[in-house]
Structures are given as C-alpha cells and as structure tokens.
VOBA-1610 file (N, C-alpha, C; in pm, whole numbers, padded with zeros to 5 digits, always signed):
BEGIN
Met-00476-03001-01421Met-00332-02999-01418Met-00279-03111-01506Ser-00180-03083-01582Ser-00126-03180-01676Ser-00054-03292-01604Arg-00072-03413-01655Arg-00003-03528-01597Arg+00125-03560-01672Arg+00152-03483-01774Arg+00274-03506-01851Arg+00395-03455-01776Asn+00511-03475-01838Asn+00634-03425-01778Asn+00634-03273-01772Arg+00707-03221-01676Arg+00719-03077-01661Arg+00802-03022-01777Pro+00764-02908-01834Pro+00842-02854-01946Pro+00980-02808-01900Glu+01072-02808-01994Glu+01206-02760-01963Glu+01201-02611-01928Pro+01259-02572-01815Pro+01257-02429-01781Pro+01342-02349-01879Arg+01291-02234-01920Arg+01365-02149-02012Arg+01478-02080-01937Glu+01588-02064-02005Glu+01702-01997-01945Glu+01682-01846-01957Val+01685-01778-01843Val+01670-01633-01842Val+01809-01571-01846Leu+01830-01484-01943Leu+01961-01419-01957Leu+01976-01309-01853Pro+02099-01286-01803Pro+02119-01178-01706Pro+02092-01041-01769Asp+02052-00946-01685Asp+02018-00813-01738Asp+02147-00741-01779Pro+02134-00641-01868Pro+02254-00576-01922Pro+02331-00490-01822Arg+02262-00425-01728Arg+02332-00331-01640Arg+02407-00401-01527Phe+02340-00493-01457Phe+02400-00556-01340Phe+02453-00697-01367Ser+02425-00752-01484Ser+02459-00890-01519Ser+02408-00987-01412Asn+02283-00967-01373Asn+02223-01045-01267Asn+02093-01108-01317Val+02077-01238-01295Val+01957-01309-01342Val+01835-01269-01259Leu+01856-01243-01130Leu+01747-01206-01040Leu+01681-01075-01085Val+01762-00978-01124Val+01710-00851-01174Val+01631-00875-01302Ser+01681-00964-01386Ser+01614-00996-01511Ser+01477-01059-01484His+01470-01149-01385His+01342-01209-01346His+01245-01099-01301Leu+01294-01007-01218Leu+01210-00899-01166Leu+01158-00811-01279Val+01245-00777-01375Val+01204-00696-01490Val+01094-00767-01568Asn+01113-00898-01592Asn+01014-00973-01669Asn+00880-00984-01596Lys+00882-00990-01463Lys+00757-00997-01387Lys+00686-00862-01384Ile+00763-00753-01380Ile+00705-00618-01376Ile+00645-00581-01511Met+00704-00633-01618Met+00668-00593-01754Met+00521-00618-01784Leu+00456-00517-01843Leu+00318-00528-01888Leu+00313-00497-02038Asp+00236-00574-02112Asp+00214-00552-02255Asp+00344-00548-02336Gly+00447-00622-02294Gly+00571-00630-02370Gly+00659-00506-02362Lys+00630-00415-02268Lys+00708-00291-02258Lys+00827-00313-02165Lys+00929-00377-02220Lys+01044-00416-02139Lys+01129-00296-02098Ser+01146-00199-02185Ser+01229-00084-02150Ser+01165-00004-02036Thr+01032+00005-02034Thr+00964+00072-01924Thr+00985-00005-01794Ala+00973-00138-01801Ala+00994-00221-01683Ala+01137-00210-01632Glu+01234-00207-01724Glu+01374-00192-01684Glu+01395-00058-01614Gly+01334+00048-01667Gly+01345+00180-01604Gly+01291+00179-01463Ile+01177+00113-01443Ile+01116+00104-01310Ile+01209+00029-01215Val+01257-00088-01257Val+01340-00171-01169Val+01473-00103-01138Tyr+01538-00047-01240Tyr+01667+00019-01217Tyr+01650+00141-01128Gly+01543+00216-01149Gly+01515+00331-01062Gly+01491+00289-00918Ala+01415+00180-00900Ala+01387+00131-00766Ala+01514+00082-00697Ile+01604+00018-00774Ile+01729-00030-00715Ile+01816+00088-00673Glu+01818+00195-00753Glu+01896+00314-00715Glu+01842+00377-00587Val+01709+00390-00578Val+01649+00448-00457Val+01678+00359-00337Leu+01668+00227-00357Leu+01696+00132-00249Leu+01840+00143-00203Glu+01931+00162-00297Glu+02074+00177-00265Glu+02097+00301-00180Gln+02028+00411-00213Gln+02043+00534-00136Gln+01987+00518+00004Arg+01873+00449+00016Arg+01807+00437+00146Arg+01877+00340+00240Thr+01936+00232+00184Thr+01998+00131+00270Thr+02147+00154+00291Lys+02209+00240+00211Lys+02353+00266+00217Lys+02434+00139+00190Lys+02378+00048+00110Lys+02444-00075+00069Lys+02439-00080-00083Pro+02520-00165-00145Pro+02506-00183-00291Pro+02364-00230-00325Gly+02309-00177-00434Gly+02170-00203-00469Gly+02137-00349-00488Ile+02228-00425-00551Ile+02202-00566-00576Ile+02196-00645-00446Glu+02287-00614-00351Glu+02285-00682-00221Glu+02155-00654-00148Ala+02111-00529-00150Ala+01986-00492-00083Ala+01867-00561-00147Leu+01867-00568-00281Leu+01759-00636-00353Leu+01756-00784-00317Glu+01873-00849-00317Glu+01878-00991-00284Glu+01832-01017-00141Gln+01868-00928-00048Gln+01825-00943+00091Gln+01674-00927+00101Ala+01619-00830+00029Ala+01473-00808+00031Ala+01400-00931-00022Ile+01449-00987-00131Ile+01383-01105-00188Ile+01400-01225-00096Arg+01517-01238-00033Arg+01538-01347+00063Arg+01439-01337+00179Asn+01414-01215+00227Asn+01320-01196+00338Asn+01175-01221+00296Ala+01145-01209+00167Ala+01008-01227+00119Ala+00980-01370+00074Thr+01083-01454+00068Thr+01069-01587+00011Thr+01011-01685+00111Pro+00899-01751+00078Pro+00842-01853+00167Pro+00916-01985+00153Met+00920-02063+00259Met+00987-02193+00256Met+00886-02308+00250Ile+00766-02283+00303Ile+00667-02390+00315Ile+00530-02330+00287Glu+00442-02409+00229Glu+00306-02362+00201Glu+00210-02477+00224Val+00080-02448+00227Val-00020-02554+00238Val-00083-02577+00102Arg-00108-02706+00074Arg-00173-02744-00051Arg-00290-02834-00016Pro-00402-02819-00085Pro-00517-02903-00052Pro-00496-03047-00098Arg-00539-03141-00013Arg-00528-03284-00045Arg-00658-03349-00005Arg-00721-03416-00098Arg-00851-03478-00072Arg-00830-03621-00025Val-00879-03649+00096Val-00866-03784+00152Val-01001-03826+00206Gly-01061-03927+00143Gly-01186-03984+00194Gly-01299-03884+00209Gly-01318-03798+00112Gly-01429-03704+00116Gly-01399-03574+00188Ala-01289-03568+00260Ala-01251-03446+00330Ala-01129-03385+00262Thr-01123-03254+00260Thr-01008-03185+00202Thr-00923-03128+00316Tyr-00798-03169+00320Tyr-00705-03123+00423Tyr-00604-03027+00361Gln-00566-02927+00439Gln-00460-02837+00398Gln-00329-02897+00448Val-00251-02953+00357Val-00130-03026+00393Val-00008-02936+00373Pro+00074-02916+00476Pro+00194-02834+00459Pro+00299-02908+00377Met+00359-02837+00282Met+00462-02896+00196Met+00572-02794+00172Glu+00693-02844+00153Glu+00802-02755+00115Glu+00783-02709-00028Ile+00839-02592-00060Ile+00821-02532-00193Ile+00949-02551-00273Arg+00933-02584-00401Arg+01050-02594-00490Arg+01117-02457-00504Glu+01245-02459-00535Glu+01324-02335-00541Glu+01269-02235-00643Asp+01232-02283-00761Asp+01183-02190-00863Asp+01049-02129-00824Arg+00964-02208-00756Arg+00835-02155-00710Arg+00853-02055-00596Arg+00952-02078-00510Arg+00980-01983-00402Arg+01009-01845-00458Leu+01098-01842-00557Leu+01135-01714-00619Leu+01014-01651-00688Ala+00937-01733-00759Ala+00819-01681-00830Ala+00719-01621-00732Leu+00695-01688-00620Leu+00600-01636-00520Leu+00653-01506-00458Ala+00781-01503-00424Ala+00838-01382-00362Ala+00826-01263-00456Leu+00863-01282-00584Leu+00855-01172-00680Leu+00710-01131-00703Arg+00620-01229-00713Arg+00478-01199-00736Arg+00422-01117-00621Trp+00452-01158-00496Trp+00402-01086-00380Trp+00460-00945-00372Leu+00589-00932-00401Leu+00652-00798-00399Leu+00583-00705-00499Ile+00560-00755-00619Ile+00502-00670-00723Ile+00355-00639-00693Gln+00279-00739-00648Gln+00138-00715-00615Gln+00126-00610-00505Asn+00204-00625-00399Asn+00196-00532-00287Asn+00248-00394-00323Ser+00346-00385-00413Ser+00392-00253-00452Ser+00289-00186-00543Arg+00219-00262-00624Arg+00113-00202-00707Arg-00004-00154-00623Lys-00031-00221-00511Lys-00141-00180-00423Lys-00110-00054-00344Arg+00019-00025-00321Arg+00059+00089-00241Arg+00009+00220-00301Ser-00014+00315-00213Ser-00044+00449-00264Ser+00088+00521-00280Gly+00102+00589-00390Gly+00227+00660-00416Gly+00220+00724-00552Lys+00323+00796-00586Lys+00321+00869-00712Lys+00357+00778-00829Ser+00475+00722-00828Ser+00518+00643-00942Ser+00544+00499-00899Met+00551+00411-00996Met+00580+00271-00967Met+00721+00256-00911Val+00813+00343-00951Val+00949+00338-00898Val+00946+00359-00747Asp+00870+00461-00703Asp+00860+00489-00560Asp+00794+00374-00485Lys+00686+00322-00543Lys+00613+00214-00476Lys+00696+00088-00465Leu+00764+00051-00574Leu+00848-00069-00572Leu+00966-00053-00478Ser+01029+00063-00480Ser+01144+00083-00391Ser+01100+00081-00245Ala+00982+00137-00215Ala+00932+00136-00077Ala+00903-00007-00032Glu+00844-00087-00120Glu+00813-00227-00085Glu+00942-00307-00067Leu+01040-00284-00154Leu+01168-00353-00141Leu+01239-00312-00012Phe+01231-00183+00022Phe+01294-00134+00145Phe+01229-00199+00267Asp+01094-00207+00266Asp+01023-00273+00376Asp+01063-00420+00386Ala+01069-00488+00272Ala+01107-00629+00273Ala+01251-00646+00320His+01337-00552+00284His+01477-00556+00329His+01485-00548+00480Asn+01393-00472+00540Asn+01391-00454+00686Asn+01296-00551+00756Asn+01252-00657+00687Asn+01159-00756+00742Asn+01029-00693+00791Gln+00974-00601+00711Gln+00847-00537+00742Gln+00761-00541+00617Gly+00644-00480+00625Gly+00563-00462+00505Gly+00470-00578+00475Asn+00386-00556+00374Asn+00282-00653+00339Asn+00339-00783+00283Thr+00449-00775+00210Thr+00506-00896+00149Thr+00558-00990+00256Val+00628-00937+00354Val+00680-01021+00462Val+00565-01073+00547Lys+00461-00992+00565Lys+00343-01036+00639Lys+00277-01155+00568Lys+00270-01148+00435Lys+00213-01257+00356Lys+00294-01386+00376Arg+00427-01372+00375Arg+00512-01490+00399Arg+00489-01546+00538Glu+00480-01458+00639Glu+00456-01503+00776Glu+00321-01573+00789Asp+00218-01519+00723Asp+00086-01582+00726Asp+00089-01721+00663Thr+00164-01734+00553Thr+00177-01863+00486Thr+00245-01964+00578His+00350-01920+00647His+00421-02009+00739His+00334-02045+00859Lys+00255-01949+00910Lys+00165-01976+01023Lys+00059-02079+00986Met+00005-02064+00864Met-00097-02158+00820Met-00038-02299+00809Ala+00084-02309+00759Ala+00151-02439+00747Ala+00177-02497+00886Glu+00217-02412+00978Glu+00244-02458+01116Glu+00114-02506+01182Ala+00005-02434+01159Ala-00123-02471+01219Ala-00175-02604+01165Asn-00141-02636+01041Asn-00189-02760+00979Asn-00083-02870+00980Arg+00015-02857+01068Arg+00122-02955+01074Arg+00071-03096+01107Ala-00046-03104+01172Ala-00102-03234+01207Ala-00135-03318+01083Phe-00156-03249+00969Phe-00192-03321+00847Phe-00072-03350+00758Ala+00049-03330+00811Ala+00169-03349+00730Ala+00185-03493+00683His+00123-03588+00753His+00138-03728+00712His+00057-03760+00586Tyr-00025-03667+00539Tyr-00100-03686+00414Tyr-00018-03642+00292Arg+00105-03600+00316Arg+00190-03556+00206Arg+00206-03668+00104Trp+00218-03631-00024Trp+00235-03735-00127Trp+00362-03716-00202
//
C-alpha cells in the first residue's frame, strides 16, 4: 500500500437521463470493456423495472436500495505483537458507496435469470426491501465488527 498522499478523487459527471451522480457511478461500475452504452441500457432498464415494481420514482427506489446495502463499519486486520486482530473501524463515505455498488453488482451477476436488466432490477428490488444477498453481506459485515468489538482499542 502506498505511503504517499491519497490521489485527488476524479469528479464523476451526472448521467444524461436522470442528472444523477449515483446513477453515473452505477453505470461506470457495471461497464465492461468500455461498453458504456450497453451499461447505460442495463441500468436504465433496471431502474424502469424497479419503478414499476415499487410504484415509486425510480431514482428514489434506487437510492433507498443503495442506502440499505451500504455498510457503516467493517473489520480490518491489525498486527500487534505477532498476533493479527480483526479491528472494527468506520468506513469512509466514498468506500461505503463503492462497497455497496460492488456488492449489488456481484450479487446480481451471480443470480440466475435471463438478462442482466432482470438480474440487476431483482437485486435492487430485494435491497430496497431489506432482503437479498447484498443486504445479507452488509449484515454479516456488521456482525463481524460487533463480534470483534473487544479489539476496538487497537484502532489507529
């Protein structure tokens, strides 16, 4: 890991349809091999399906799903005197979003289904309702942090 200063975060422009930075982040995470128009089609299709299923505006439902999938605390290994402890630590805001989006996309790719639009919309719908693999992953992360709370004094 580099000991230098952290690089300046790049500014992500809002997407053209919803003028939302969160949607733009999701499109960029979904994108494979530089195929941005394909990724936009997947995300926009998933938002439309989500809007129909939740009977709410698509952006609100998406934001709620991501909020439900976002972890607040995680464990990080810390070596103290020959032993490695799992120390619970709060997560920075940018990493929270990155983890939530990564988990949503990984779990939607693992789902069985016909198209990526269906799989992503199903995963977002589950996350919106506090269910599914992504929310389970967040709960497991929080449980692990809670179980290792005794080592919180090793935080740096």
